N, CA, C and O atoms as CSV, one atom per row, in Angstrom:
chain,resi,resn,atom,element,x,y,z
A,1,UNK,N,N,33.691,158.769,367.836
A,1,UNK,CA,C,33.877,158.052,366.586
A,1,UNK,C,C,32.589,157.271,366.167
A,1,UNK,O,O,32.162,157.317,365.014
A,2,UNK,N,N,32.004,156.563,367.146
A,2,UNK,CA,C,30.806,155.806,366.875
A,2,UNK,C,C,29.640,156.752,366.497
A,2,UNK,O,O,28.854,156.421,365.609
A,3,UNK,N,N,29.524,157.865,367.126
A,3,UNK,CA,C,28.447,158.818,366.789
A,3,UNK,C,C,28.549,159.311,365.365
A,3,UNK,O,O,27.540,159.512,364.689
A,4,UNK,N,N,29.782,159.506,364.909
A,4,UNK,CA,C,29.967,159.941,363.502
A,4,UNK,C,C,29.438,158.886,362.514
A,4,UNK,O,O,28.816,159.228,361.508
A,5,UNK,N,N,29.686,157.631,362.807
A,5,UNK,CA,C,29.174,156.573,361.969
A,5,UNK,C,C,27.657,156.552,361.875
A,5,UNK,O,O,27.098,156.336,360.800
A,6,UNK,N,N,26.997,156.778,362.996
A,6,UNK,CA,C,25.567,156.779,363.055
A,6,UNK,C,C,25.027,158.000,362.396
A,6,UNK,O,O,23.955,157.930,361.795
A,7,UNK,N,N,25.693,159.109,362.465
A,7,UNK,CA,C,25.233,160.357,361.775
A,7,UNK,C,C,25.220,160.118,360.298
A,7,UNK,O,O,24.280,160.529,359.618
A,8,UNK,N,N,26.242,159.458,359.769
A,8,UNK,CA,C,26.312,159.179,358.361
A,8,UNK,C,C,25.196,158.185,357.967
A,8,UNK,O,O,24.561,158.349,356.925
A,9,UNK,N,N,24.966,157.173,358.788
A,9,UNK,CA,C,23.867,156.241,358.502
A,9,UNK,C,C,22.540,156.907,358.530
A,9,UNK,O,O,21.701,156.641,357.669
A,10,UNK,N,N,22.305,157.793,359.517
A,10,UNK,CA,C,21.060,158.463,359.631
A,10,UNK,C,C,20.827,159.346,358.393
A,10,UNK,O,O,19.703,159.429,357.896
A,11,UNK,N,N,21.837,159.975,357.919
A,11,UNK,CA,C,21.723,160.841,356.697
A,11,UNK,C,C,21.398,159.983,355.492
A,11,UNK,O,O,20.603,160.388,354.643
A,12,UNK,N,N,21.976,158.848,355.402
A,12,UNK,CA,C,21.714,157.912,354.294
A,12,UNK,C,C,20.253,157.472,354.329
A,12,UNK,O,O,19.571,157.475,353.305
A,13,UNK,N,N,19.771,157.087,355.535
A,13,UNK,CA,C,18.379,156.644,355.692
A,13,UNK,C,C,17.409,157.773,355.282
A,13,UNK,O,O,16.424,157.510,354.592
A,14,UNK,N,N,17.675,159.011,355.694
A,14,UNK,CA,C,16.868,160.143,355.336
A,14,UNK,C,C,16.867,160.356,353.798
A,14,UNK,O,O,15.848,160.731,353.218
A,15,UNK,N,N,18.035,160.106,353.151
A,15,UNK,CA,C,18.142,160.242,351.707
A,15,UNK,C,C,17.268,159.179,351.046
A,15,UNK,O,O,16.595,159.488,350.062
A,16,UNK,N,N,17.248,157.961,351.535
A,16,UNK,CA,C,16.451,156.882,350.987
A,16,UNK,C,C,14.933,157.202,351.127
A,16,UNK,O,O,14.148,156.900,350.228
A,17,UNK,N,N,14.554,157.790,352.221
A,17,UNK,CA,C,13.149,158.162,352.445
A,17,UNK,C,C,12.757,159.236,351.445
A,17,UNK,O,O,11.627,159.209,350.957
A,18,UNK,N,N,13.596,160.145,351.127
A,18,UNK,CA,C,13.319,161.183,350.121
A,18,UNK,C,C,13.213,160.554,348.745
A,18,UNK,O,O,12.339,160.926,347.962
A,19,UNK,N,N,14.104,159.588,348.432
A,19,UNK,CA,C,14.010,158.929,347.147
A,19,UNK,C,C,12.668,158.205,346.933
A,19,UNK,O,O,12.121,158.168,345.831
A,20,UNK,N,N,12.176,157.644,348.016
A,20,UNK,CA,C,10.882,156.875,347.913
A,20,UNK,C,C,9.751,157.827,347.512
A,20,UNK,O,O,8.775,157.371,346.916
A,21,UNK,N,N,9.837,159.129,347.813
A,21,UNK,CA,C,8.795,160.064,347.492
A,21,UNK,C,C,8.776,160.489,346.003
A,21,UNK,O,O,7.783,161.014,345.499
A,22,UNK,N,N,9.891,160.246,345.338
A,22,UNK,CA,C,9.977,160.671,343.945
A,22,UNK,C,C,9.133,159.821,343.083
A,22,UNK,O,O,9.331,158.606,343.073
A,23,UNK,N,N,8.141,160.395,342.306
A,23,UNK,CA,C,7.252,159.548,341.484
A,23,UNK,C,C,8.027,158.811,340.423
A,23,UNK,O,O,8.919,159.363,339.779
A,24,UNK,N,N,7.670,157.554,340.254
A,24,UNK,CA,C,8.375,156.711,339.254
A,24,UNK,C,C,7.289,155.875,338.591
A,24,UNK,O,O,6.258,155.581,339.195
A,25,UNK,N,N,7.534,155.497,337.340
A,25,UNK,CA,C,6.696,154.613,336.607
A,25,UNK,C,C,7.483,153.306,336.415
A,25,UNK,O,O,8.582,153.308,335.861
A,26,UNK,N,N,6.891,152.177,336.888
A,26,UNK,CA,C,7.530,150.923,336.784
A,26,UNK,C,C,6.771,149.997,335.834
A,26,UNK,O,O,5.540,149.993,335.812
A,27,UNK,N,N,7.473,149.255,335.095
A,27,UNK,CA,C,6.883,148.292,334.198
A,27,UNK,C,C,7.278,146.886,334.644
A,27,UNK,O,O,8.434,146.634,334.982
A,28,UNK,N,N,6.343,146.008,334.643
A,28,UNK,CA,C,6.606,144.567,335.032
A,28,UNK,C,C,7.244,143.877,333.874
A,28,UNK,O,O,6.760,143.965,332.745
A,29,UNK,N,N,8.319,143.193,334.132
A,29,UNK,CA,C,8.983,142.351,333.143
A,29,UNK,C,C,8.230,140.989,333.186
A,29,UNK,O,O,8.454,140.162,334.070
A,30,UNK,N,N,7.338,140.799,332.202
A,30,UNK,CA,C,6.481,139.594,332.212
A,30,UNK,C,C,7.259,138.282,332.296
A,30,UNK,O,O,6.829,137.379,333.014
A,31,UNK,N,N,8.332,138.144,331.628
A,31,UNK,CA,C,9.138,136.951,331.663
A,31,UNK,C,C,9.677,136.687,333.068
A,31,UNK,O,O,9.586,135.583,333.606
A,32,UNK,N,N,10.248,137.767,333.640
A,32,UNK,CA,C,10.854,137.611,334.937
A,32,UNK,C,C,9.803,137.337,336.041
A,32,UNK,O,O,10.046,136.574,336.976
A,33,UNK,N,N,8.626,137.987,335.896
A,33,UNK,CA,C,7.510,137.769,336.821
A,33,UNK,C,C,7.062,136.316,336.755
A,33,UNK,O,O,6.792,135.702,337.787
A,34,UNK,N,N,6.980,135.756,335.533
A,34,UNK,CA,C,6.570,134.341,335.332
A,34,UNK,C,C,7.612,133.421,335.983
A,34,UNK,O,O,7.227,132.444,336.625
A,35,UNK,N,N,8.885,133.688,335.844
A,35,UNK,CA,C,9.931,132.905,336.493
A,35,UNK,C,C,9.789,132.949,338.014
A,35,UNK,O,O,9.970,131.935,338.689
A,36,UNK,N,N,9.464,134.128,338.550
A,36,UNK,CA,C,9.243,134.256,340.016
A,36,UNK,C,C,7.990,133.455,340.443
A,36,UNK,O,O,8.035,132.720,341.430
A,37,UNK,N,N,6.916,133.594,339.726
A,37,UNK,CA,C,5.718,132.929,340.079
A,37,UNK,C,C,5.873,131.403,340.035
A,37,UNK,O,O,5.429,130.699,340.942
A,38,UNK,N,N,6.507,130.908,338.974
A,38,UNK,CA,C,6.777,129.504,338.834
A,38,UNK,C,C,7.646,128.957,339.967
A,38,UNK,O,O,7.387,127.883,340.510
A,39,UNK,N,N,8.661,129.707,340.300
A,39,UNK,CA,C,9.536,129.287,341.390
A,39,UNK,C,C,8.779,129.228,342.673
A,39,UNK,O,O,8.938,128.280,343.442
A,40,UNK,N,N,7.935,130.240,342.940
A,40,UNK,CA,C,7.149,130.246,344.191
A,40,UNK,C,C,6.265,129.043,344.227
A,40,UNK,O,O,6.133,128.408,345.273
A,41,UNK,N,N,5.665,128.713,343.143
A,41,UNK,CA,C,4.733,127.543,343.115
A,41,UNK,C,C,5.464,126.229,343.384
A,41,UNK,O,O,4.984,125.379,344.132
A,42,UNK,N,N,6.643,126.078,342.754
A,42,UNK,CA,C,7.426,124.812,342.954
A,42,UNK,C,C,7.924,124.748,344.366
A,42,UNK,O,O,7.769,123.717,345.021
A,43,UNK,N,N,8.521,125.813,344.866
A,43,UNK,CA,C,9.112,125.825,346.198
A,43,UNK,C,C,8.064,125.700,347.311
A,43,UNK,O,O,8.296,125.051,348.331
A,44,UNK,N,N,6.948,126.314,347.099
A,44,UNK,CA,C,5.865,126.203,348.031
A,44,UNK,C,C,5.386,124.731,348.113
A,44,UNK,O,O,5.104,124.227,349.200
A,45,UNK,N,N,5.298,124.045,346.937
A,45,UNK,CA,C,4.914,122.634,346.964
A,45,UNK,C,C,5.920,121.794,347.718
A,45,UNK,O,O,5.536,120.945,348.523
A,46,UNK,N,N,7.192,122.011,347.476
A,46,UNK,CA,C,8.225,121.236,348.139
A,46,UNK,C,C,8.166,121.498,349.652
A,46,UNK,O,O,8.252,120.557,350.441
A,47,UNK,N,N,8.020,122.780,350.068
A,47,UNK,CA,C,8.011,123.091,351.485
A,47,UNK,C,C,6.824,122.466,352.193
A,47,UNK,O,O,6.954,121.915,353.286
A,48,UNK,N,N,5.668,122.556,351.559
A,48,UNK,CA,C,4.462,122.048,352.241
A,48,UNK,C,C,4.397,120.504,352.308
A,48,UNK,O,O,3.783,119.928,353.207
A,49,UNK,N,N,5.040,119.873,351.343
A,49,UNK,CA,C,5.114,118.437,351.351
A,49,UNK,C,C,6.000,117.970,352.575
A,49,UNK,O,O,5.721,116.946,353.198
A,50,UNK,N,N,7.028,118.730,352.873
A,50,UNK,CA,C,7.876,118.384,354.017
A,50,UNK,C,C,7.308,118.824,355.320
A,50,UNK,O,O,7.490,118.167,356.345
A,51,UNK,N,N,6.613,119.940,355.292
A,51,UNK,CA,C,6.052,120.519,356.522
A,51,UNK,C,C,4.695,121.276,356.186
A,51,UNK,O,O,4.716,122.427,355.751
A,52,UNK,N,N,3.571,120.612,356.397
A,52,UNK,CA,C,2.321,121.342,356.074
A,52,UNK,C,C,2.090,122.631,356.840
A,52,UNK,O,O,1.214,123.414,356.472
A,53,UNK,N,N,2.852,122.868,357.891
A,53,UNK,CA,C,2.753,124.030,358.705
A,53,UNK,C,C,3.775,125.117,358.328
A,53,UNK,O,O,3.910,126.110,359.043
A,54,UNK,N,N,4.475,124.937,357.237
A,54,UNK,CA,C,5.523,125.898,356.850
A,54,UNK,C,C,4.864,127.291,356.599
A,54,UNK,O,O,3.751,127.382,356.080
A,55,UNK,N,N,5.553,128.303,356.966
A,55,UNK,CA,C,5.027,129.653,356.708
A,55,UNK,C,C,5.746,130.190,355.449
A,55,UNK,O,O,6.972,130.206,355.348
A,56,UNK,N,N,4.894,130.629,354.499
A,56,UNK,CA,C,5.409,131.038,353.249
A,56,UNK,C,C,4.966,132.503,352.972
A,56,UNK,O,O,3.796,132.828,353.172
A,57,UNK,N,N,5.853,133.358,352.530
A,57,UNK,CA,C,5.554,134.725,352.240
A,57,UNK,C,C,6.105,135.092,350.869
A,57,UNK,O,O,7.170,134.615,350.478
A,58,UNK,N,N,5.392,135.928,350.147
A,58,UNK,CA,C,5.916,136.441,348.847
A,58,UNK,C,C,5.709,137.914,348.835
A,58,UNK,O,O,4.731,138.389,349.412
A,59,UNK,N,N,6.554,138.655,348.224
A,59,UNK,CA,C,6.385,140.098,348.057
A,59,UNK,C,C,7.229,140.642,346.910
A,59,UNK,O,O,8.253,140.062,346.550
A,60,UNK,N,N,6.803,141.723,346.362
A,60,UNK,CA,C,7.581,142.490,345.459
A,60,UNK,C,C,7.982,143.710,346.340
A,60,UNK,O,O,7.118,144.336,346.954
A,61,UNK,N,N,9.250,144.030,346.395
A,61,UNK,CA,C,9.731,145.052,347.387
A,61,UNK,C,C,8.982,146.337,347.251
A,61,UNK,O,O,8.570,146.717,346.155
A,62,UNK,N,N,8.800,147.015,348.366
A,62,UNK,CA,C,8.013,148.257,348.422
A,62,UNK,C,C,8.807,149.449,347.961
A,62,UNK,O,O,8.217,150.495,347.690
A,63,UNK,N,N,10.105,149.347,347.859
A,63,UNK,CA,C,10.969,150.466,347.418
A,63,UNK,C,C,11.015,150.612,345.881
A,63,UNK,O,O,11.628,151.548,345.369
A,64,UNK,N,N,10.389,149.716,345.173
A,64,UNK,CA,C,10.399,149.807,343.730
A,64,UNK,C,C,11.671,149.418,343.076
A,64,UNK,O,O,11.929,149.827,341.945
A,65,UNK,N,N,12.516,148.611,343.766
A,65,UNK,CA,C,13.812,148.191,343.210
A,65,UNK,C,C,13.597,147.007,342.247
A,65,UNK,O,O,14.554,146.589,341.594
A,66,UNK,N,N,12.404,146.464,342.138
A,66,UNK,CA,C,12.154,145.397,341.232
A,66,UNK,C,C,12.582,144.035,341.739
A,66,UNK,O,O,12.914,143.155,340.946
A,67,UNK,N,N,12.577,143.846,343.091
A,67,UNK,CA,C,13.015,142.596,343.628
A,67,UNK,C,C,11.805,141.774,344.102
A,67,UNK,O,O,11.006,142.279,344.890
A,68,UNK,N,N,11.649,140.512,343.639
A,68,UNK,CA,C,10.651,139.643,344.164
A,68,UNK,C,C,11.327,138.758,345.241
A,68,UNK,O,O,12.427,138.236,345.058
A,69,UNK,N,N,10.617,138.625,346.353
A,69,UNK,CA,C,11.181,137.851,347.469
A,69,UNK,C,C,10.196,136.800,347.914
A,69,UNK,O,O,9.003,137.060,348.062
A,70,UNK,N,N,10.713,135.612,348.122
A,70,UNK,CA,C,9.947,134.511,348.778
A,70,UNK,C,C,10.677,134.039,349.965
A,70,UNK,O,O,11.881,133.787,349.906
A,71,UNK,N,N,9.961,133.909,351.077
A,71,UNK,CA,C,10.518,133.420,352.316
A,71,UNK,C,C,9.750,132.220,352.805
A,71,UNK,O,O,8.519,132.192,352.795
A,72,UNK,N,N,10.498,131.238,353.229
A,72,UNK,CA,C,9.929,130.011,353.791
A,72,UNK,C,C,10.505,129.832,355.202
A,72,UNK,O,O,11.724,129.837,355.377
A,73,UNK,N,N,9.660,129.679,356.178
A,73,UNK,CA,C,10.104,129.391,357.568
A,73,UNK,C,C,9.474,128.033,357.922
A,73,UNK,O,O,8.260,127.840,357.866
A,74,UNK,N,N,10.327,127.151,358.272
A,74,UNK,CA,C,9.910,125.739,358.538
A,74,UNK,C,C,10.869,125.045,359.485
A,74,UNK,O,O,11.966,125.558,359.701
A,75,UNK,N,N,10.521,123.926,360.051
A,75,UNK,CA,C,11.447,123.205,360.855
A,75,UNK,C,C,12.193,122.172,360.001
A,75,UNK,O,O,13.161,121.567,360.460
A,76,UNK,N,N,11.748,121.977,358.787
A,76,UNK,CA,C,12.501,121.038,357.879
A,76,UNK,C,C,12.129,121.383,356.419
A,76,UNK,O,O,11.013,121.805,356.115
A,77,UNK,N,N,13.092,121.187,355.566
A,77,UNK,CA,C,12.859,121.368,354.117
A,77,UNK,C,C,13.554,120.198,353.438
A,77,UNK,O,O,14.780,120.092,353.469
A,78,UNK,N,N,12.812,119.374,352.861
A,78,UNK,CA,C,13.366,118.186,352.188
A,78,UNK,C,C,12.947,118.173,350.743
A,78,UNK,O,O,11.766,118.304,350.420
A,79,UNK,N,N,13.908,118.015,349.889
A,79,UNK,CA,C,13.604,117.913,348.440
A,79,UNK,C,C,14.095,116.579,348.003
A,79,UNK,O,O,15.299,116.359,347.875
A,80,UNK,N,N,13.162,115.669,347.768
A,80,UNK,CA,C,13.448,114.307,347.335
A,80,UNK,C,C,13.684,114.255,345.811
A,80,UNK,O,O,14.325,113.322,345.329
A,81,UNK,N,N,13.197,115.201,345.075
A,81,UNK,CA,C,13.359,115.251,343.666
A,81,UNK,C,C,14.264,116.439,343.332
A,81,UNK,O,O,13.782,117.564,343.205
A,82,UNK,N,N,15.545,116.204,343.191
A,82,UNK,CA,C,16.518,117.320,342.990
A,82,UNK,C,C,16.248,118.125,341.708
A,82,UNK,O,O,16.469,119.335,341.680
A,83,UNK,N,N,15.784,117.472,340.679
A,83,UNK,CA,C,15.507,118.276,339.460
A,83,UNK,C,C,14.352,119.246,339.683
A,83,UNK,O,O,14.363,120.337,339.114
A,84,UNK,N,N,13.328,118.878,340.514
A,84,UNK,CA,C,12.288,119.764,340.857
A,84,UNK,C,C,12.785,120.955,341.626
A,84,UNK,O,O,12.377,122.084,341.352
A,85,UNK,N,N,13.668,120.727,342.596
A,85,UNK,CA,C,14.301,121.817,343.320
A,85,UNK,C,C,15.081,122.772,342.428
A,85,UNK,O,O,14.967,123.995,342.512
A,86,UNK,N,N,15.891,122.135,341.556
A,86,UNK,CA,C,16.681,122.926,340.620
A,86,UNK,C,C,15.763,123.802,339.718
A,86,UNK,O,O,16.046,124.972,339.458
A,87,UNK,N,N,14.659,123.181,339.261
A,87,UNK,CA,C,13.736,123.924,338.447
A,87,UNK,C,C,13.129,125.114,339.231
A,87,UNK,O,O,12.802,126.144,338.640
A,88,UNK,N,N,12.987,124.964,340.544
A,88,UNK,CA,C,12.423,125.996,341.333
A,88,UNK,C,C,13.372,127.185,341.615
A,88,UNK,O,O,12.921,128.316,341.797
A,89,UNK,N,N,14.688,126.909,341.649
A,89,UNK,CA,C,15.600,128.008,341.974
A,89,UNK,C,C,16.526,128.413,340.822
A,89,UNK,O,O,17.387,129.272,341.009
A,90,UNK,N,N,16.370,127.823,339.655
A,90,UNK,CA,C,17.356,128.070,338.556
A,90,UNK,C,C,17.365,129.507,338.096
A,90,UNK,O,O,18.394,129.953,337.590
A,91,UNK,N,N,16.268,130.285,338.237
A,91,UNK,CA,C,16.316,131.626,337.706
A,91,UNK,C,C,16.432,132.656,338.899
A,91,UNK,O,O,16.359,133.864,338.673
A,92,UNK,N,N,16.604,132.180,340.112
A,92,UNK,CA,C,16.719,133.044,341.254
A,92,UNK,C,C,18.051,133.843,341.201
A,92,UNK,O,O,19.060,133.334,340.711
A,93,UNK,N,N,18.040,135.049,341.690
A,93,UNK,CA,C,19.237,135.845,341.786
A,93,UNK,C,C,20.053,135.365,343.008
A,93,UNK,O,O,21.282,135.316,342.976
A,94,UNK,N,N,19.351,135.027,344.042
A,94,UNK,CA,C,20.047,134.671,345.269
A,94,UNK,C,C,19.190,133.648,346.077
A,94,UNK,O,O,17.965,133.773,346.084
A,95,UNK,N,N,19.772,132.694,346.721
A,95,UNK,CA,C,19.093,131.767,347.579
A,95,UNK,C,C,19.928,131.662,348.877
A,95,UNK,O,O,21.129,131.391,348.853
A,96,UNK,N,N,19.230,131.891,350.011
A,96,UNK,CA,C,19.896,131.779,351.328
A,96,UNK,C,C,19.093,130.871,352.187
A,96,UNK,O,O,17.870,130.818,352.060
A,97,UNK,N,N,19.748,130.144,353.070
A,97,UNK,CA,C,19.098,129.329,354.062
A,97,UNK,C,C,19.975,129.448,355.326
A,97,UNK,O,O,21.196,129.290,355.316
A,98,UNK,N,N,19.233,129.745,356.419
A,98,UNK,CA,C,19.952,129.891,357.642
A,98,UNK,C,C,19.053,129.474,358.823
A,98,UNK,O,O,17.827,129.492,358.721
A,99,UNK,N,N,19.687,129.103,359.934
A,99,UNK,CA,C,19.016,128.654,361.150
A,99,UNK,C,C,18.526,129.822,361.930
A,99,UNK,O,O,19.198,130.851,361.990
A,100,UNK,N,N,17.323,129.694,362.558
A,100,UNK,CA,C,16.805,130.626,363.405
A,100,UNK,C,C,16.941,130.199,364.884
A,100,UNK,O,O,17.128,129.013,365.156
A,101,UNK,N,N,16.855,131.091,365.790
A,101,UNK,CA,C,17.047,130.750,367.168
A,101,UNK,C,C,15.934,129.906,367.776
A,101,UNK,O,O,16.107,129.316,368.842
A,102,UNK,N,N,14.772,129.850,367.083
A,102,UNK,CA,C,13.642,129.068,367.577
A,102,UNK,C,C,13.659,127.604,367.090
A,102,UNK,O,O,12.713,126.855,367.330
A,103,UNK,N,N,14.731,127.217,366.412
A,103,UNK,CA,C,14.856,125.825,365.900
A,103,UNK,C,C,14.378,125.673,364.487
A,103,UNK,O,O,14.545,124.607,363.895
A,104,UNK,N,N,13.794,126.694,363.931
A,104,UNK,CA,C,13.353,126.672,362.492
A,104,UNK,C,C,14.501,127.067,361.569
A,104,UNK,O,O,15.584,127.441,362.019
A,105,UNK,N,N,14.233,126.972,360.254
A,105,UNK,CA,C,15.126,127.515,359.297
A,105,UNK,C,C,14.369,128.489,358.476
A,105,UNK,O,O,13.147,128.390,358.368
A,106,UNK,N,N,15.073,129.462,357.871
A,106,UNK,CA,C,14.467,130.414,356.965
A,106,UNK,C,C,15.201,130.262,355.641
A,106,UNK,O,O,16.430,130.240,355.568
A,107,UNK,N,N,14.379,130.157,354.595
A,107,UNK,CA,C,14.968,130.084,353.239
A,107,UNK,C,C,14.454,131.351,352.548
A,107,UNK,O,O,13.245,131.576,352.489
A,108,UNK,N,N,15.325,132.141,352.048
A,108,UNK,CA,C,14.993,133.407,351.342
A,108,UNK,C,C,15.473,133.274,349.862
A,108,UNK,O,O,16.641,132.987,349.600
A,109,UNK,N,N,14.546,133.489,348.927
A,109,UNK,CA,C,14.858,133.389,347.549
A,109,UNK,C,C,14.500,134.730,346.902
A,109,UNK,O,O,13.355,135.172,347.001
A,110,UNK,N,N,15.463,135.383,346.243
A,110,UNK,CA,C,15.205,136.696,345.611
A,110,UNK,C,C,15.386,136.593,344.116
A,110,UNK,O,O,16.200,135.835,343.588
A,111,UNK,N,N,14.552,137.424,343.453
A,111,UNK,CA,C,14.591,137.548,342.009
A,111,UNK,C,C,14.667,139.003,341.682
A,111,UNK,O,O,13.728,139.763,341.923
A,112,UNK,N,N,15.822,139.403,341.114
A,112,UNK,CA,C,15.982,140.847,340.752
A,112,UNK,C,C,15.304,141.090,339.382
A,112,UNK,O,O,15.020,140.181,338.601
A,113,UNK,N,N,15.074,142.403,339.167
A,113,UNK,CA,C,14.620,142.884,337.847
A,113,UNK,C,C,13.210,142.370,337.480
A,113,UNK,O,O,12.963,142.098,336.305
A,114,UNK,N,N,12.290,142.232,338.430
A,114,UNK,CA,C,10.909,141.903,338.117
A,114,UNK,C,C,10.182,143.123,337.559
A,114,UNK,O,O,9.306,143.001,336.702
A,115,UNK,N,N,10.567,144.327,338.069
A,115,UNK,CA,C,10.043,145.517,337.519
A,115,UNK,C,C,11.235,146.366,337.042
A,115,UNK,O,O,12.349,146.257,337.555
A,116,UNK,N,N,10.956,147.205,336.051
A,116,UNK,CA,C,11.990,148.147,335.586
A,116,UNK,C,C,11.390,149.531,335.434
A,116,UNK,O,O,10.245,149.689,335.008
A,117,UNK,N,N,12.189,150.537,335.792
A,117,UNK,CA,C,11.681,151.894,335.701
A,117,UNK,C,C,11.588,152.330,334.289
A,117,UNK,O,O,12.482,152.025,333.499
A,118,UNK,N,N,10.589,153.008,333.936
A,118,UNK,CA,C,10.408,153.646,332.592
A,118,UNK,C,C,10.961,155.042,332.706
A,118,UNK,O,O,10.423,155.884,333.425
A,119,UNK,N,N,12.041,155.278,331.990
A,119,UNK,CA,C,12.711,156.575,332.048
A,119,UNK,C,C,11.997,157.536,331.031
A,119,UNK,O,O,11.531,157.106,329.976
A,120,UNK,N,N,11.936,158.797,331.380
A,120,UNK,CA,C,11.291,159.788,330.543
A,120,UNK,C,C,12.305,160.276,329.501
A,120,UNK,O,O,11.979,161.127,328.674
């Protein structure tokens, strides 16, 4: 029974690999990109004020799904100005924070629809 589940998952992964090879034309949604950039700037400022050693990453997903992702790994995240924090996350699609086994926390902020496929 377990092997059957993995066979299905393997087939799905292979399908995704093939989809990645299909040529696509993507257009950046300028408004959405600006929201992502502004959020990254605000949240980076908040994170570095609380922990100058915070690790911060940004990316636009490599699969072309149009998702902007910001990750913050730190041992503390303090927002003394709640309106500033709200301004940073108000346009996010999703915000997650969870504890890591090394004593740090990871905050992941995602923004969907930063790029859109141009259909022929």
